[in-house]
C-alpha positions, 0 to 999 in steps of 0.5 A: 500500500502506498501513499495517496494524496487527496486534495479538495475544497471544503464548502468554505473554500479553504483547501485542505490536503490530506495524505493517507499512508497505510490507511492513516489519514494525516492532514498537511498543514493549512498554514504556509511553513516558514521559508528556511531562508527567513528562519536563517535571517531571523534566528541566526543573522539578526540576533548575531548582528551579521549582515547578509554581505558578511554572512555570504562571505563567511558561507562562500556564496555571493551576496545575491544568492544569500539575499534571495534565500533570506528574502524567500525568493530562492529555495534552499539547496542541499549545498546551502543546507550544508554550508548553513549547517556547518556555520551554525553547528546544526544539521543540513537535514534540519534545514532541508526538512524546512524546505521540504515542508514548504515545497510539499505545502506549495504542491498541496495548494494545487488541485489534483485529479488522480485516482489511487493505484490499485493492484491489477 
């Protein structure tokens, strides 16, 4: 048995997304998850008083690349997750998990017309 994603609209026009795995239905959050770049900016850079320019030099990326990330205009790449993880003594997986949740939420905002796979 695989994972089945179901998307539909309720009468109040709010979209709900559920994932079903082995018969257990789990709702995927209605609230947009926070972009990992915004988390990096608010929880790391601002408290330390580090500018985007300073942080970009420390991380070995261009200022433009980091600016796009912290302003939520670019997705977090595995490479950037490793750089941020090393710089903050956190795991790259934790940063990628934030991006994954956001990506799944964005994809879940679309309406899919897909029938569940069944054995032939």
